[in-house]
C-alpha positions as CSV (number, residue, x, y, z in Angstrom):
1,M,160.5,8.4,193.0
2,S,163.8,6.3,193.8
3,E,163.8,2.9,192.1
4,D,164.6,1.1,195.5
5,R,162.1,2.9,197.5
6,V,159.1,0.6,198.6
7,L,155.5,2.0,198.0
8,T,152.5,1.7,200.4
9,I,149.3,0.2,199.0
10,R,148.0,3.8,198.6
11,E,151.0,5.0,196.7
12,M,150.8,1.9,194.4
13,C,147.2,2.5,193.7
14,D,147.9,6.2,192.8
15,A,150.6,5.5,190.7
16,F,149.0,2.6,188.6
17,E,145.5,3.7,188.9
18,V,144.3,0.6,190.6
19,T,142.2,-0.1,193.7
20,P,143.5,-1.5,196.8
21,R,141.1,-4.6,196.2
22,T,143.0,-5.1,192.7
23,L,146.4,-5.3,194.5
24,R,145.1,-7.6,197.3
25,F,143.6,-9.8,194.5
26,Y,146.9,-10.1,192.6
27,E,148.7,-10.7,195.9
28,Q,146.1,-13.7,196.7
29,K,146.6,-14.9,193.1
30,E,150.6,-14.9,193.9
31,L,151.2,-12.4,191.1
32,L,152.6,-9.9,193.7
33,F,154.5,-10.3,196.5
34,P,154.6,-7.2,198.9
35,I,156.7,-7.1,202.1
36,R,154.2,-7.5,205.0
37,E,154.7,-5.2,208.1
38,G,152.0,-6.0,210.3
39,Q,148.8,-5.0,208.4
40,K,151.0,-2.8,206.1
41,R,152.0,-3.9,202.3
42,L,155.0,-2.4,201.0
43,F,155.7,-2.9,197.3
44,T,159.4,-3.3,195.8
45,R,160.5,-2.2,192.5
46,R,159.9,-5.8,191.4
47,D,156.5,-5.6,192.5
48,R,156.1,-2.4,190.5
49,A,157.5,-4.0,187.4
50,R,155.2,-7.2,187.9
51,L,152.3,-4.9,188.1
52,K,153.1,-3.1,185.1
53,L,153.4,-6.5,183.2
54,I,150.0,-7.7,184.8
55,L,148.1,-4.4,183.7
56,R,149.6,-4.6,180.2
57,G,148.7,-8.2,180.0
58,K,145.2,-7.7,181.1
59,R,144.8,-4.8,178.5
60,F,145.7,-7.1,175.7
61,G,143.5,-10.0,176.8
62,F,145.9,-12.5,178.4
63,S,144.4,-14.6,181.0
64,L,145.9,-14.4,184.7
65,E,147.3,-17.8,184.2
66,E,149.1,-16.8,180.8
67,I,150.3,-13.9,182.9
68,R,151.5,-15.9,185.7
69,Q,153.5,-18.2,183.4
70,L,155.3,-15.2,181.8
71,L,156.2,-13.8,185.3
72,D,157.4,-17.2,186.3
73,L,159.7,-17.4,183.3
74,Y,161.3,-14.2,184.3
75,D,163.4,-16.0,187.0
76,I,164.8,-19.0,185.0
77,G,168.1,-17.4,184.2
78,D,168.3,-17.4,180.3
79,Q,168.2,-13.4,179.9
80,Q,164.3,-13.7,179.5
81,E,164.6,-15.7,176.2
82,S,162.1,-18.1,177.2
83,Q,159.8,-15.2,178.9
84,L,160.0,-13.3,175.2
85,E,159.4,-16.2,173.1
86,Q,156.3,-17.2,175.3
87,A,155.0,-13.7,175.4
88,Y,155.4,-13.4,171.6
89,E,153.4,-16.6,170.9
90,I,150.6,-15.6,173.3
91,A,150.8,-12.2,171.6
92,K,150.5,-13.7,168.1
93,D,147.5,-16.0,169.2
94,R,145.8,-13.0,171.1
95,L,146.3,-10.5,168.2
96,A,144.7,-13.3,165.6
97,D,141.7,-13.4,168.2
98,M,141.4,-9.5,168.4
99,V,141.5,-9.2,164.5
100,R,138.8,-12.0,164.1
101,Q,136.7,-10.2,166.7
102,R,137.0,-6.8,165.0
103,D,136.1,-8.2,161.7
104,E,133.0,-9.8,163.1
105,L,132.1,-6.5,164.8
106,N,132.7,-4.6,161.7
107,I,130.1,-7.1,159.9
108,A,127.6,-6.9,162.8
109,I,127.8,-3.0,162.5
110,E,127.2,-3.0,158.9
111,E,124.2,-5.2,159.4
112,L,123.0,-3.1,162.0
113,K,123.2,0.0,159.9
114,E,121.4,-1.8,157.0
115,Q,118.6,-2.8,159.7
116,M,118.2,0.9,160.8
117,I,118.0,2.1,157.2
118,W,115.3,-0.3,156.8
119,G,113.6,0.6,160.0
120,E,113.7,4.4,159.2
121,K,112.0,3.7,155.7
122,M,109.5,1.4,157.4
123,L,108.7,4.1,160.1
124,A,108.4,6.8,157.6
125,T,105.9,4.7,155.5
126,V,103.9,4.1,158.7
127,Q,104.1,7.8,159.6
128,H,103.0,8.7,156.2
129,R,100.0,6.4,156.1
130,T,99.0,7.7,159.7
131,R,99.0,11.3,158.5
132,A,97.0,10.4,155.2
133,A,94.5,8.6,157.2
134,G,94.1,11.3,159.7
C-alpha cells in the first residue's frame, strides 16, 4: 500500500480489524479527521497513524481523553518531546494499575482454588453419607 494513498472506510476496517461504527465513533470524538467526499470518508496516512495509536492506547487501557491529549501534543512542534513525556507518564501510571489488578486477581484465583478444594471435600463427604445411608 502506498504511503500517501487514501483508504476508504472498508479498507481501513480491513487493515485495522475494526468496524465502520468504530471509525465513525472516533471521527465523532474528533480523534480521526477523514476527508469527506459526499457520503464517502477517505482516510489519509495521518489518520492511519492516529488510529494505530488510538487502538494501542485502548489496548493498554488509556482513556479516550488521555489518547486525545497525546494525539494533540503531536502538533505542538517540539519533535514530539511533550507527547513522549506525557505518554511515558500515563503509561507508568497505567502499568502500576495493571500490576495492582494482576496481583489482586492472583489473590482471588488462589482463594477460589482453596474454596473449590473445600467444596470438593464437602461434596465427597455428603455423597459418601448418601451412599452409606442408601
